C-alpha positions as CSV (number, residue, x, y, z in Angstrom):
1,M,159.7,172.8,83.8
2,A,160.3,169.1,83.2
3,L,160.8,166.8,86.1
4,I,161.9,163.3,85.5
5,I,159.9,160.8,87.5
6,Q,162.0,158.0,88.9
7,H,161.5,154.9,90.9
8,D,158.0,154.1,89.8
9,Q,157.1,150.4,90.1
10,F,155.2,150.6,86.8
11,S,156.3,151.5,83.3
12,V,155.4,154.9,81.9
13,S,152.6,153.4,79.7
14,K,151.2,151.2,82.6
15,R,151.2,154.2,85.0
16,S,149.5,156.3,82.3
17,W,146.8,153.7,81.9
18,I,146.3,153.4,85.7
19,M,146.1,157.2,86.1
20,S,143.6,157.5,83.2
21,R,141.2,155.3,85.2
22,I,141.0,157.8,88.0
23,K,137.9,160.0,87.8
24,S,138.9,163.6,88.1
25,G,135.6,165.4,88.2
26,D,131.9,165.3,89.2
27,N,132.7,163.7,92.5
28,P,130.1,163.8,95.3
29,A,131.6,166.9,96.8
30,E,131.6,168.9,93.5
31,L,128.0,167.7,92.8
32,A,126.8,168.7,96.3
33,L,128.4,172.2,96.0
34,R,127.0,172.7,92.5
35,K,123.5,171.6,93.6
36,A,123.6,174.1,96.6
37,L,124.9,176.9,94.3
38,W,122.2,176.2,91.7
39,K,119.5,176.2,94.4
40,S,120.7,179.6,95.5
41,G,120.0,180.9,92.0
42,L,123.6,181.2,90.8
43,R,124.6,180.1,87.3
44,Y,128.1,179.0,86.5
45,R,130.4,177.1,84.2
46,V,131.8,173.7,85.1
47,H,135.4,172.7,84.4
48,S,135.8,175.5,81.9
49,K,138.8,175.1,79.7
50,R,138.6,178.9,79.0
51,V,140.4,179.5,82.2
52,L,143.7,178.1,83.5
53,G,143.3,175.2,85.8
54,S,139.8,174.3,84.6
55,P,138.1,175.4,87.8
56,D,135.4,173.1,89.1
57,V,133.0,176.0,89.2
58,L,133.6,179.2,87.4
59,F,131.7,182.5,87.6
60,I,132.9,184.4,84.5
61,N,131.3,187.8,85.1
62,A,132.3,187.9,88.7
63,K,135.7,186.4,88.0
64,V,135.5,183.8,90.7
65,A,137.1,180.4,90.3
66,V,136.2,177.7,92.7
67,F,138.2,174.5,93.1
68,V,137.2,171.5,95.2
69,D,140.5,169.7,96.0
70,G,140.8,166.1,96.9
71,A,142.8,165.8,100.2
72,F,145.2,163.1,98.9
73,W,145.8,164.6,95.4
74,H,146.6,168.1,96.7
75,G,148.7,166.9,99.6
76,R,146.4,168.0,102.4
77,K,145.9,164.6,103.9
78,L,149.5,163.6,104.4
79,S,151.9,164.4,107.1
80,E,155.5,165.0,106.2
81,D,156.4,161.7,107.9
82,R,153.8,159.8,105.8
83,L,154.9,161.6,102.7
84,S,158.6,160.7,103.3
85,K,157.7,157.0,103.5
86,M,156.0,157.1,100.1
87,S,157.9,156.1,96.9
88,L,159.7,158.8,95.0
89,Y,157.1,158.7,92.3
90,W,154.3,159.8,94.7
91,Q,156.5,162.3,96.4
92,Q,157.2,164.0,93.1
93,K,153.6,163.6,91.9
94,L,152.1,165.3,95.0
95,S,154.8,168.0,95.0
96,R,154.0,168.9,91.4
97,N,150.3,169.0,92.2
98,K,150.9,171.5,95.0
99,A,153.2,173.6,92.9
100,R,150.7,173.6,90.0
101,D,147.9,174.7,92.5
102,L,150.1,177.7,93.5
103,E,150.9,178.6,89.9
104,V,147.3,178.4,88.9
105,N,146.3,180.6,91.9
106,N,148.9,183.2,91.1
107,Q,148.1,183.4,87.4
108,L,144.4,183.6,87.9
109,K,144.9,186.3,90.5
110,D,147.0,188.2,88.0
111,Q,144.1,188.0,85.6
112,G,141.7,189.5,88.2
113,Y,140.1,186.3,89.4
114,L,139.3,185.5,93.0
115,V,140.5,181.9,93.6
116,V,138.6,179.9,96.2
117,R,139.7,176.5,97.2
118,Y,137.9,174.0,99.5
119,S,138.8,170.5,100.4
120,E,136.3,167.7,99.5
121,Q,135.8,167.0,103.2
122,Q,134.8,170.7,103.9
123,V,132.3,170.6,101.1
124,L,130.8,167.3,102.0
125,K,130.3,168.5,105.6
126,K,128.9,171.9,104.9
127,A,128.0,172.4,101.2
128,D,125.1,174.8,101.9
129,A,127.3,177.1,104.1
130,I,130.1,177.1,101.6
131,A,127.6,177.8,98.8
132,A,126.2,180.7,100.8
133,D,129.8,182.1,101.2
134,I,130.5,181.8,97.5
135,E,127.1,183.3,96.7
136,S,128.0,186.3,98.8
137,V,131.3,186.8,97.1
138,V,129.9,186.3,93.6
139,R,127.1,188.7,94.1
140,S,129.4,191.4,95.6
141,R,131.8,191.1,92.7
142,S,129.0,191.1,90.1
143,K,127.8,194.5,91.3
144,R,131.1,196.2,90.4
């Protein structure tokens, strides 16, 4: 599925350079969640390339994939009105991100994974509670 991105104010090479400067992992929300999970005794893989989508936290034996999504990059922060005022480049970019999230979710589910997604804001507000929920799920799936 190749979409052609149009109406970007930068050249392809300049946009690529700009986007390469954006840190994609180990943000404060991910670190807070991983710290809480580690404290609870859970061990996991981080950004594993073995699984589609490189989950932020992966429990291989329990088959649980956890993603901590940035509100902007996954389109959660934007109203339809705000999105419609953005350039075509950003509309397409965020639309592709949402579509990729759905595709990753579906493919992982087909492989037997439980996919869990949280927004950065949720994790930053209640990392310990979210870690407890994840721990419960992981431990219940590990006993099978």
